[in-house]
C-alpha positions in Angstrom: 24.1 -10.8 -83.2 21.3 -12.8 -84.8 20.2 -16.4 -84.4 18.1 -18.4 -86.7 17.6 -22.1 -87.0 20.8 -22.9 -85.1 22.8 -20.4 -87.2 24.5 -17.5 -85.6 25.4 -14.4 -87.5 26.6 -10.9 -86.9 27.1 -7.7 -88.9 30.9 -7.7 -88.8 31.6 -4.5 -90.7 28.8 -2.0 -91.3 28.3 0.1 -94.4 30.4 2.9 -93.0 33.4 0.6 -92.3 32.9 0.3 -88.5 34.2 -3.0 -87.1 31.7 -4.7 -84.7 34.2 -6.2 -82.3 31.5 -6.9 -79.6 29.4 -8.8 -82.1 32.4 -10.8 -83.2 33.3 -11.7 -79.6 29.8 -12.8 -78.9 29.7 -14.9 -82.1 33.1 -16.6 -81.3 31.9 -17.3 -77.8 28.6 -18.7 -79.0 30.1 -21.0 -81.6 33.1 -21.8 -79.2 35.6 -20.9 -81.9 38.3 -20.3 -79.3 38.5 -24.1 -78.6 39.1 -25.0 -82.2 42.8 -24.1 -82.4 43.7 -24.3 -86.1 40.8 -26.6 -86.9 38.5 -24.0 -88.5 38.0 -22.4 -91.9 36.9 -19.0 -93.1 34.9 -18.8 -96.4 33.9 -15.5 -98.0 31.9 -14.6 -101.1 32.2 -11.6 -103.4 30.6 -10.7 -106.7 28.4 -8.2 -108.4 25.4 -6.7 -106.6 22.2 -8.7 -106.8 24.0 -11.7 -108.2 22.5 -14.1 -105.7 25.4 -14.3 -103.3 23.3 -14.4 -100.1 20.9 -16.9 -101.7 23.8 -19.2 -102.6 25.2 -19.0 -99.1 21.9 -19.7 -97.4 21.4 -22.8 -99.5 25.0 -23.9 -99.4 25.8 -23.3 -95.7 22.4 -23.1 -94.0 22.8 -19.5 -93.1 20.1 -16.9 -93.0 21.5 -13.9 -94.8 19.0 -11.4 -96.1 18.1 -12.1 -99.8 16.9 -9.8 -102.5 13.2 -9.6 -103.1 12.9 -10.1 -106.9 9.4 -8.6 -107.0 10.8 -5.3 -105.7 13.5 -5.0 -108.3 17.2 -5.2 -108.2 18.7 -3.3 -105.3 21.5 -3.5 -102.6 20.6 -6.2 -100.0 23.9 -6.7 -98.1 25.7 -3.6 -96.7 29.2 -4.0 -95.5 30.3 -7.5 -94.4 28.2 -10.1 -92.5 29.6 -13.1 -90.7 27.8 -16.4 -89.8 28.6 -19.9 -88.9 28.0 -22.6 -91.5 25.4 -25.0 -90.1 26.4 -28.7 -89.8 29.8 -28.4 -91.4 32.9 -29.7 -89.7 35.3 -28.4 -88.8 33.9 -25.1 -87.6 33.4 -22.9 -90.7 32.6 -19.3 -90.7 31.3 -17.6 -93.9 31.5 -13.9 -94.8 28.9 -12.3 -97.1 30.5 -9.2 -98.7 28.7 -6.3 -100.1 28.2 -6.6 -103.9 30.4 -4.6 -106.3 29.2 -2.2 -109.0 26.3 -1.1 -106.8 24.7 2.2 -107.6 24.1 3.0 -104.0 27.8 3.7 -103.2 28.5 5.6 -106.4 32.1 6.8 -106.5 33.0 5.3 -103.1 32.3 1.8 -104.5 35.9 1.2 -105.7 37.5 2.2 -102.3 35.2 0.0 -100.2 35.4 -2.8 -102.8 39.2 -2.9 -102.5 39.1 -2.7 -98.7 36.6 -5.5 -98.4 38.4 -7.6 -101.0 41.7 -7.2 -99.2 40.1 -8.1 -95.9 38.5 -11.2 -97.4 41.8 -12.4 -98.9 43.7 -11.7 -95.6 41.4 -13.7 -93.4 39.7 -16.3 -95.7 40.8 -19.7 -96.6 38.3 -20.0 -99.5 36.9 -17.1 -101.5 33.8 -17.7 -103.6 33.5 -15.4 -106.6 30.0 -15.3 -107.9 29.7 -14.6 -111.6 27.2 -14.9 -114.4 27.7 -17.6 -117.0 27.1 -15.2 -119.9 30.0 -13.0 -118.7 32.6 -15.7 -119.5 34.6 -14.7 -122.6 33.3 -11.2 -122.7 35.9 -8.4 -122.5 33.7 -6.0 -120.6 32.1 -8.6 -118.3 31.1 -7.6 -114.8 33.6 -10.1 -113.2 36.7 -8.6 -114.7 36.8 -5.4 -112.5 36.3 -7.7 -109.5 39.2 -10.0 -110.5 41.4 -7.0 -111.1 40.6 -5.7 -107.7 41.3 -9.1 -106.1 44.7 -9.4 -107.9 45.7 -5.8 -107.1 45.0 -6.0 -103.4 46.8 -9.3 -103.3 50.0 -7.5 -104.2 49.6 -5.4 -101.0 50.2 -8.5 -98.9 53.9 -8.9 -98.1 53.5 -12.7 -97.8 50.0 -13.6 -99.0 48.1 -16.6 -97.8 47.5 -19.3 -100.4 43.8 -18.8 -100.9 41.4 -21.0 -102.8 39.5 -19.0 -105.4 36.3 -20.9 -106.3 34.5 -19.3 -109.3 30.8 -20.1 -109.1 29.2 -19.8 -112.5 25.5 -18.9 -112.0 22.7 -19.7 -114.4 24.7 -22.2 -116.4 23.6 -22.6 -120.0 23.7 -25.7 -122.1 27.4 -25.2 -122.8 29.3 -27.9 -120.9 31.5 -26.8 -118.0 34.4 -28.5 -119.7 34.2 -25.9 -122.4 33.5 -23.0 -120.1 36.4 -23.7 -117.6 39.3 -23.3 -120.1 37.9 -20.0 -121.3 37.5 -18.8 -117.8 41.0 -19.8 -116.7 42.4 -18.1 -119.7 40.6 -14.9 -118.9 41.9 -15.2 -115.2 45.5 -15.7 -116.4 45.2 -12.7 -118.7 43.9 -10.5 -115.9 46.8 -11.8 -113.6 49.3 -11.0 -116.2 47.9 -7.5 -116.8 47.9 -6.5 -113.1 51.0 -4.5 -112.2 53.3 -6.4 -109.8 56.2 -5.5 -107.6 59.7 -6.5 -108.6 59.6 -9.5 -106.2 56.6 -11.0 -107.9 57.2 -10.1 -111.6 57.7 -13.7 -112.5 55.4 -15.2 -109.8 52.8 -17.6 -111.2 49.1 -17.4 -110.3 49.2 -20.9 -108.8 51.6 -19.7 -106.0 49.0 -17.4 -104.7 45.7 -19.1 -105.6 44.2 -22.5 -106.0 41.6 -21.9 -108.7 38.4 -24.0 -108.7 35.4 -23.6 -111.1 31.9 -24.9 -110.5 28.7 -24.2 -112.3 25.1 -23.9 -111.0 21.8 -23.9 -112.7 19.4 -21.0 -112.4 17.8 -20.8 -109.0 14.6 -19.2 -110.4 14.2 -21.5 -113.4 15.6 -24.8 -112.2 15.3 -24.6 -108.4 15.4 -28.3 -107.7 18.4 -28.8 -110.0 20.0 -25.8 -108.3 19.5 -27.3 -104.9 20.9 -30.6 -105.9 24.0 -29.0 -107.3 24.4 -26.9 -104.2 24.0 -30.0 -102.0 26.7 -31.7 -104.0 29.0 -28.6 -103.7 28.3 -28.5 -99.9 30.0 -31.8 -99.5 33.3 -30.3 -100.7 33.3 -28.0 -97.7 33.4 -30.8 -95.2 36.9 -31.2 -93.9 38.0 -28.5 -96.2 41.3 -27.9 -94.4 42.4 -31.6 -94.5 45.1 -32.5 -97.0 43.5 -32.7 -100.4 40.6 -30.5 -99.3 39.6 -27.2 -100.8 42.0 -25.3 -98.4 44.4 -28.2 -97.6 47.5 -26.3 -98.6 46.7 -23.0 -96.8 49.5 -21.1 -95.1 49.9 -18.6 -92.2 46.7 -19.6 -90.3 45.9 -17.6 -87.2 44.8 -19.8 -84.2 41.1 -19.6 -83.6 41.5 -17.9 -80.2 43.3 -15.0 -82.0 40.9 -14.6 -84.9 38.9 -11.8 -83.3 42.0 -9.7 -82.5 43.6 -10.5 -85.9 40.5 -9.5 -87.8 40.2 -6.2 -86.0 43.9 -5.4 -86.5 43.7 -6.3 -90.2 40.7 -4.1 -90.8 42.4 -1.3 -88.9 45.5 -1.5 -91.1 43.3 -1.7 -94.3 41.2 1.4 -93.2 44.5 3.3 -92.7 45.3 2.4 -96.3 48.6 0.8 -95.3 50.2 -2.3 -96.8 49.3 -5.4 -94.8 52.3 -7.3 -93.7 50.8 -10.7 -92.9 53.9 -12.3 -91.4 54.4 -9.3 -89.1 50.7 -9.3 -88.4 50.8 -13.0 -87.5 53.6 -12.3 -85.0 51.7 -9.4 -83.6 48.6 -11.4 -83.1 50.6 -14.2 -81.6 52.3 -11.7 -79.2 49.0 -10.2 -78.1 47.2 -13.5 -77.8 50.0 -15.4 -76.1 50.4 -12.5 -73.6 46.6 -12.6 -72.9 46.8 -16.4 -72.4 49.8 -16.0 -70.2 48.1 -13.4 -68.1 45.0 -15.5 -67.8 47.0 -18.5 -66.7 49.0 -16.3 -64.2 45.7 -15.0 -62.8 44.3 -18.6 -62.6 47.5 -19.7 -60.7 47.3 -16.8 -58.3 43.6 -17.7 -57.5 44.4 -21.4 -57.3 43.0 -22.7 -54.0 45.8 -25.3 -53.5 48.4 -22.7 -54.1 46.8 -20.2 -51.7 46.6 -22.9 -49.0 50.2 -23.9 -49.6 51.4 -20.3 -49.5 49.5 -19.7 -46.2 50.7 -22.9 -44.7 54.4 -22.4 -45.5 54.4 -19.1 -43.6 54.0 -21.0 -40.3 55.9 -24.1 -41.0 57.3 -26.7 -43.5 54.8 -28.3 -45.9 55.2 -32.0 -46.7 55.8 -32.7 -50.4 56.1 -28.9 -51.1 58.2 -29.3 -54.2 56.0 -32.0 -55.9 52.8 -30.2 -55.1 53.9 -26.9 -56.3 55.5 -28.3 -59.4 52.2 -30.0 -60.3 50.3 -26.8 -59.9 52.8 -24.9 -62.0 52.8 -27.7 -64.6 49.1 -27.5 -65.0 49.2 -23.7 -65.6 52.0 -24.1 -68.2 50.3 -27.1 -69.8 47.1 -25.1 -70.2 49.1 -22.3 -71.7 50.8 -24.7 -74.2 47.4 -26.1 -75.1 45.9 -22.7 -75.9 48.9 -21.1 -77.5 50.1 -24.2 -79.5 49.0 -22.8 -82.9 50.6 -19.4 -82.6 54.0 -18.5 -83.8 56.5 -20.8 -82.2 59.1 -18.0 -81.4 56.4 -15.8 -79.8 54.8 -18.7 -78.0 58.1 -19.9 -76.5 59.1 -16.4 -75.5 55.8 -15.7 -73.8 55.9 -19.2 -72.1 59.3 -18.4 -70.7 58.0 -15.1 -69.4 55.0 -16.8 -67.8 57.3 -19.4 -66.3 59.6 -16.7 -64.9 56.7 -14.7 -63.6 55.2 -17.7 -61.9 58.5 -18.7 -60.4 59.1 -15.2 -59.2 55.7 -15.4 -57.5 56.4 -18.7 -55.7 60.1 -18.0 -54.9 59.3 -16.3 -51.5 57.3 -19.4 -50.5 60.2 -21.6 -51.6 62.6 -19.5 -49.6 60.3 -19.7 -46.6 60.2 -23.5 -47.0 64.0 -23.6 -47.2 64.2 -21.4 -44.1 61.9 -23.8 -42.2 64.0 -26.7 -43.3 67.2 -25.0 -42.2 65.8 -23.9 -38.8 64.1 -27.3 -38.3 67.3 -29.2 -39.2 69.4 -26.9 -36.8 67.0 -27.6 -33.9 67.0 -31.3 -34.5 70.8 -31.2 -34.7 71.0 -29.4 -31.4 68.7 -31.9 -29.7 70.6 -34.9 -31.1 74.0 -33.3 -30.3 73.0 -32.6 -26.7 71.5 -36.1 -26.3 74.8 -37.6 -27.6 76.9 -35.5 -25.2 74.6 -36.4 -22.3 74.9 -40.1 -23.2 78.7 -39.7 -22.7 79.8 -39.8 -26.3 83.0 -37.9 -27.1 82.5 -34.3 -28.1 84.4 -34.5 -31.4 82.8 -37.8 -32.4 79.3 -36.6 -31.5 79.8 -33.3 -33.4 81.1 -35.1 -36.6 78.4 -37.8 -36.5 75.5 -35.4 -35.9 76.8 -32.9 -38.5 77.1 -35.6 -41.2 73.7 -37.1 -40.4 71.7 -33.8 -40.3 73.4 -32.3 -43.3 72.4 -35.4 -45.3 68.9 -35.0 -43.8 68.8 -31.4 -44.9 69.8 -32.4 -48.5 66.9 -34.9 -48.5 64.4 -32.3 -47.3 65.7 -29.8 -49.8 65.3 -32.4 -52.6 61.6 -32.7 -51.4 61.2 -29.0 -51.7 62.8 -28.7 -55.2 60.5 -27.2 -57.9 60.9 -29.0 -61.2 60.5 -25.9 -63.3 63.1 -23.9 -61.4 66.8 -24.4 -61.3 67.4 -22.6 -58.0 70.6 -23.1 -56.1 70.2 -24.1 -52.5 73.9 -24.0 -51.7 73.6 -20.6 -49.9 71.0 -22.0 -47.5 73.1 -25.1 -47.0 76.2 -23.0 -46.3 74.2 -21.0 -43.9 73.0 -24.1 -42.1 76.6 -25.4 -42.0 77.8 -22.1 -40.5 75.0 -22.2 -37.9 75.9 -25.8 -37.0 79.6 -25.0 -36.8 78.8 -21.9 -34.6 76.6 -24.0 -32.3 79.4 -26.6 -32.0 81.9 -23.9 -31.2 79.5 -22.4 -28.7 78.9 -25.7 -27.0 82.6 -26.5 -27.2 83.5 -23.3 -25.4 80.6 -23.8 -22.9 81.6 -27.3 -22.1 85.3 -26.4 -21.7 84.3 -23.5 -19.6 82.0 -25.7 -17.5 84.8 -28.3 -17.1 87.3 -25.6 -16.3 85.0 -24.0 -13.7 84.3 -27.4 -12.2 87.9 -28.3 -11.8 88.7 -24.8 -10.6 86.0 -25.1 -8.0 87.4 -28.4 -6.9 90.9 -27.0 -6.8 89.7 -24.0 -4.8 88.0 -26.2 -2.3 91.0 -28.4 -2.0 93.4 -25.5 -1.4 91.5 -22.8 0.4 90.8 -24.6 3.7 94.3 -26.3 4.1 96.1 -23.1 3.1 94.2 -21.1 5.6 94.9 -23.6 8.3 98.6 -23.7 7.4 98.9 -19.9 7.4 97.0 -19.8 10.7 99.6 -22.1 12.3 102.5 -20.3 10.5 106.0 -21.6 11.2 109.2 -22.2 9.3 107.7 -25.0 7.3 104.5 -23.3 6.3 105.3 -22.3 2.8 107.1 -25.6 2.1 103.9 -27.4 3.2 101.8 -25.1 1.0 104.0 -25.8 -2.0 103.6 -29.5 -1.6 99.9 -29.1 -1.1 99.6 -26.9 -4.3 101.7 -29.4 -6.3 99.7 -32.4 -5.2 96.3 -30.9 -5.7 97.3 -29.2 -9.0 98.6 -32.5 -10.4 95.4 -34.3 -9.3 93.2 -31.6 -10.9 95.2 -31.5 -14.2 95.1 -35.3 -14.5 91.3 -35.3 -14.0 90.9 -32.3 -16.4 93.0 -34.1 -19.1 90.7 -37.2 -18.8 87.6 -35.0 -19.1 88.8 -33.2 -22.3 90.1 -36.3 -24.0 87.0 -36.5 -26.3 87.3 -32.9 -27.4 90.0 -33.7 -29.9 92.0 -30.6 -29.2 95.4 -29.7 -30.5 98.3 -29.8 -28.1 98.8 -26.1 -28.0 95.2 -25.4 -26.9 95.3 -28.3 -24.4 98.6 -26.9 -22.9 97.1 -23.5 -22.7 94.1 -24.8 -20.7 96.3 -26.9 -18.4 98.6 -23.8 -17.8 95.5 -21.8 -17.0 94.3 -24.4 -14.5 97.8 -24.5 -12.9 97.9 -20.7 -12.7 94.4 -20.7 -11.2 95.6 -23.0 -8.4 98.6 -20.7 -7.7 96.2 -17.8 -7.8 94.0 -19.4 -5.2 97.0 -19.8 -2.9 98.1 -16.2 -3.5 94.6 -14.8 -3.1 94.2 -16.8 0.2 97.6 -15.6 1.4 96.6 -11.9 0.6 93.3 -12.4 2.3 95.0 -13.8 5.4 97.7 -11.1 5.3 94.9 -8.6 5.8 94.1 -10.3 9.1 97.7 -10.7 10.2 97.3 -8.4 13.2 94.3 -10.4 14.5 96.3 -13.6 14.0 99.3 -12.1 15.9 97.2 -11.1 18.8 95.5 -14.4 18.9 98.8 -16.2 18.9 100.2 -13.9 21.6 97.1 -14.4 23.7 97.3 -18.1 23.3 101.0 -18.4 24.3 100.8 -15.7 27.0 97.6 -16.7 28.7 98.0 -20.5 28.5 100.7 -22.8 29.7 102.5 -25.6 27.8 99.5 -27.9 28.5 97.1 -25.3 26.9 95.6 -24.6 30.4 94.8 -21.0 31.4 97.6 -19.5 33.4 97.0 -18.4 37.1 99.4 -15.6 38.0 100.7 -16.8 41.4 103.8 -14.7 41.5 106.1 -17.4 40.5 105.9 -16.9 36.7 108.5 -15.0 34.7 106.3 -12.6 32.9 109.2 -11.1 31.0 110.3 -14.4 29.5 106.7 -15.4 28.7 106.1 -12.1 27.0 109.2 -12.4 24.9 108.4 -15.9 23.8 104.8 -14.9 22.8 106.1 -11.9 20.9 108.7 -14.0 19.1 106.0 -16.4 18.0 103.8 -13.5 16.8 106.8 -12.0 15.0 107.4 -15.4 13.3 103.8 -15.3 12.1 104.3 -11.8 10.7 107.5 -12.9 8.9 105.7 -15.9 7.3 102.8 -13.7 6.1 105.1 -10.9 4.8 105.6 -12.5 1.3 104.5 -15.4 -0.9 107.1 -18.1 -1.0 105.9 -20.6 -3.7 109.3 -20.6 -5.4 112.6 -22.0 -4.1 114.1 -18.5 -3.5 115.6 -17.9 -0.1 114.9 -14.6 1.7 115.9 -12.9 4.9 112.6 -11.5 6.0 112.5 -13.3 9.3 116.1 -12.2 10.2 115.4 -8.7 9.3 112.2 -8.5 11.3 113.9 -10.2 14.3 116.9 -7.9 14.3 114.8 -4.8 13.7 112.0 -5.5 16.2 113.2 -7.9 18.8 117.0 -7.3 19.1 117.7 -5.5 22.5 121.1 -4.2 21.2 119.4 -2.4 18.3 116.9 -0.8 20.7 119.8 0.3 22.9 121.5 1.9 19.9 118.3 3.8 19.1 118.3 5.2 22.7 121.9 6.3 22.2 121.7 9.7 20.5 125.3 9.6 19.4 124.8 6.7 17.1 123.0 7.3 13.7 120.3 4.6 13.6 119.8 2.4 10.5 116.3 1.1 10.2 116.1 -2.0 7.8 112.3 -1.6 7.8 112.3 1.9 6.3 111.5 0.5 2.8 108.6 -0.5 0.6 110.1 -3.7 -0.7 112.0 -6.7 0.6 115.3 -7.7 -0.6 115.1 -10.3 -3.4 111.3 -10.3 -3.2 109.4 -8.7 -6.2 106.4 -6.6 -5.5 104.0 -9.2 -7.0 104.9 -11.6 -4.2 105.0 -9.0 -1.4 102.0 -9.3 1.0 103.2 -6.9 3.7 105.9 -4.3 3.0 108.7 -3.6 5.6 107.1 -0.3 6.5 103.7 -2.0 7.1 105.4 -4.6 9.2 106.9 -1.9 11.4 103.5 -0.2 11.8 101.8 -3.5 12.5 104.3 -4.4 15.1 103.9 -1.1 16.8 100.1 -1.5 16.8 100.5 -5.1 18.0 102.7 -4.1 21.0 100.3 -1.3 21.9 97.3 -3.6 21.9 99.0 -6.4 23.8 100.5 -4.2 26.6 97.2 -4.1 28.4 97.3 -7.9 28.6 100.8 -7.8 30.1 99.8 -5.1 32.5 96.8 -7.1 33.6 99.1 -10.1 34.3 101.4 -8.0 36.4 98.6 -6.5 38.3 97.1 -10.0 38.9 100.4 -11.3 40.1 100.9 -8.5 42.6 97.3 -8.7 43.8 97.8 -12.4 44.5 100.9 -11.6 46.5 99.0 -9.1 48.6 96.0 -11.4 49.2 98.3 -14.2 50.5 100.2 -12.0 52.9 97.8 -10.7 55.8 100.4 -10.7 58.6 102.0 -7.4 59.5 105.8 -7.1 59.5 107.7 -8.8 62.3 108.6 -5.5 64.0 104.9 -4.6 64.2 104.2 -8.0 65.7 106.9 -7.4 68.3 105.6 -3.9 69.1 102.1 -5.3 69.6 103.3 -7.9 72.0 105.3 -5.4 74.0 102.8 -2.6 74.1 99.6 -4.8 74.3 100.8 -7.1 77.0 98.7 -5.5 79.8 95.6 -5.5 77.6 96.2 -9.2 76.7 96.5 -10.1 80.5 93.3 -8.1 81.2 91.5 -10.3 78.6 92.8 -13.4 80.2 91.7 -12.4 83.7 88.2 -11.5 82.4 86.9 -14.0 79.8 83.7 -11.9 79.1 85.8 -9.3 77.3 87.2 -12.1 75.1 83.6 -13.1 74.1 82.6 -9.5 73.3 85.8 -9.1 71.2 85.1 -12.4 69.4 81.5 -11.3 68.6 82.8 -7.9 67.4 85.3 -9.7 65.2 82.6 -11.8 63.6 80.5 -8.7 62.9 83.4 -6.8 61.4 84.3 -9.9 59.3 80.7 -10.2 58.0 80.6 -6.5 57.0 84.0 -6.9 55.3 82.7 -9.8 53.2 79.3 -8.3 52.5 80.8 -4.9 51.5 83.7 -6.5 49.5 86.0 -3.8 50.9 89.1 -5.1 49.3 87.4 -5.3 45.9 86.0 -1.7 46.2 89.4 -0.3 46.9 91.1 -1.9 43.9 90.1 1.1 41.7 91.3 3.7 44.2 90.6 5.1 47.6 88.0 7.8 46.6 85.9 5.5 44.4 86.1 2.9 47.1 84.9 5.3 49.9 82.0 6.5 47.7 80.9 3.0 46.9 81.1 1.9 50.6 79.1 4.9 51.8 76.3 4.0 49.5 76.3 0.3 50.5 77.0 0.6 54.3 73.5 1.4 55.7 71.7 -1.2 53.5 74.3 -3.8 54.5 73.8 -3.0 58.3 70.0 -3.2 57.9 70.4 -6.5 56.1 72.5 -8.0 58.9 70.2 -6.8 61.6 67.3 -8.3 59.8 69.0 -11.7 59.5 70.0 -11.6 63.2 66.3 -10.9 64.0 65.2 -13.8 62.0 67.8 -16.1 63.6 66.6 -14.9 67.1 63.1 -15.9 66.4 64.1 -19.5 65.8 64.3 -22.0 68.7 67.6 -21.9 70.5 69.9 -24.8 69.8 71.8 -26.7 72.4 75.1 -25.5 70.9 75.2 -21.8 70.4 78.9 -22.0 69.9 78.3 -24.2 66.9 76.0 -21.7 65.2 78.4 -18.9 65.7 81.1 -21.1 64.2 78.9 -21.8 61.2 78.3 -18.2 60.6 82.0 -17.5 60.8 82.6 -20.3 58.3 80.1 -18.8 55.8 81.8 -15.4 56.1 85.2 -17.0 55.7 84.1 -18.8 52.5 82.9 -15.5 51.0 86.1 -13.9 52.0 88.1 -16.7 50.4 86.1 -16.2 47.1 86.8 -12.6 47.0 90.5 -13.2 47.8 90.8 -15.7 45.0 89.1 -13.4 42.6 91.4 -10.7 43.7 94.4 -12.9 43.0 93.7 -12.8 39.2 92.2 -9.3 39.3 93.7 -5.8 38.7 95.7 -3.9 41.2 96.4 -0.2 41.0 97.1 1.0 37.4 100.2 2.8 38.7 101.9 -0.5 39.7 101.0 -2.1 36.3 102.3 0.9 34.4 105.6 0.9 36.2 106.2 -2.7 35.4 105.2 -2.4 31.8 107.7 0.4 31.3 110.4 -2.0 32.3 109.1 -4.5 29.7 109.3 -1.9 27.1 112.9 -1.4 27.8 113.4 -5.1 27.4 
């Protein structure tokens, strides 16, 4: 590209027909043609070689094309096609200087390149200057006629030709007025037009439909230079605003927008070089398609690199963006507006289609961000709903009312936030996100509803459990004929109280009657279950309860004081009473009696386990026994209500009797021991024998009081040893164990007594030795009394207890 005096030019097509696309791009960028839209014009000049074309252009448009040196002779100056900007002419005007025709340098190739360059000039130019000599006008073999034939012939190759202005510039005008020359020239032009072969579609087409013919005349540059310059300056004024209505190219058609001129020129020359017919309408669409796509890609890239969009895209990944829809719509609108501004002059159909594609592509790019924004709005709305809903419930508001109010409020809030995120250019449906939010809200309400009901149910079940467990356990512990009646009353009272409280608690849940009845029935069943579970738990400890009751009644009197077995008590009757009470407990614990059914469990147990006649029948081998407890179920009692089966009752009773026999045996032994301890006198016949046989010894003692003293002291010593050694206690467990125990304790006890006597002897003698001896005797007697009282409640020989217990078994 060359620059000279503010004029930019480039060798557009060289002599070999190579298109200089790089030079053209630089020229367009330099003159800023791309910003002109449709406000530009293309002027070209053609004519014989060395006819002063370049000279005319340089003076007319201020260009700097190379001119022929007249002193070197006539020769080819311009090769190919040169392109330059016209200096100082508005709108932006580019002028092409075509290689001259009829040049000897090309020889036979002249015609081919002449046609190609002419077709190219007609396809891209708005005004074509045809340089011709004045003396060729009216001549049959003038140099301009082949050129005009070429112009008209190539015009037929355009499917829909542009309306081009042909300006015939008559050089070296003679004295003949232009008014006389112009009709002759126009007549020659019409003859040439008529003689050119035309396709069927244009057989009758007039010249004026393809061309606007203008004729100007210029004086000789060499002979009348000043006049030539004045005439050129006058002609130059006609090129100002040439594309305006009434201008030289005011009625032009099919103009390619300036931003597509470079691509259009390249494609036109490519088609011409391939010797193909040039379909300008199709070419126009093709140029529009390529350029609009380029513009769309450029705007898409600009949008992708837009700093505001990048910041918004990054921000929306972590949370909602305030004013998302308006901000993004503004950025999109800028990109689309810029596209519209640059593509406005291209084919409307192509422009609109590419704009739609650009818009779809941009929306496809921003859709993930929009979806993320909707996701943040949905999740944020759901969280706020949860907070508000929980707050309303904690404030005591009814569940259904709180759910309805919060749902309406936050669905409306969601719609507002979605409206803020709406992108103007998109018509995206947010109903799916809204439906998802509604489903999430409904699911949360259902979850809280279930949790609250479960919480209330558990709360009232816990209260019912606390109200029933302790009292039921106490009633079963003191089992009697009215136990299950009392339990039923307790269950009814506490269940009614719990159900009333539960109904008040679920009043705000707005439940249907069927669901409410189901929950109430569940609570009632739970209360019954608590009682049954407690009864089953207590039935597992029935043996312990029976033994405790037996022990309480057997070992304590009617005033709940511990019994002292003195020998006056009727152990048989006491045992029977205690066993009857324990059997009563067993009968109460054998089955659950929460219904009004009547059973015979107590009668069956009593007749089978306590009836003496039945026991006698068992002993009688001749009678075939019938055992009512030989069964796994009670009469009229289903298995679901059975706690202890008849077989289990029989087994428990056998175990109970076995474990309580020891207590009865102990009582019998204690009673007999008490009798022995309270009867130290020998039988009367022994006393009489002692009196008769010991009369002489008794009289001896009376005659000699010293013997009486020795005997008294010996009695005291023996009594002391008896107490210290606890002889009666040692022999309770048998003679041999007693002897072995006494043998090991005898010597230490003697040594202990001697030591104590020695200590007493060292003390000063008192005035009343009789008193000291009496005191020692009292101490020994008290010890003896203690051991006697303990023996009264102790155990005698096992043989005696076993014999008595055998008699109780028979009872």
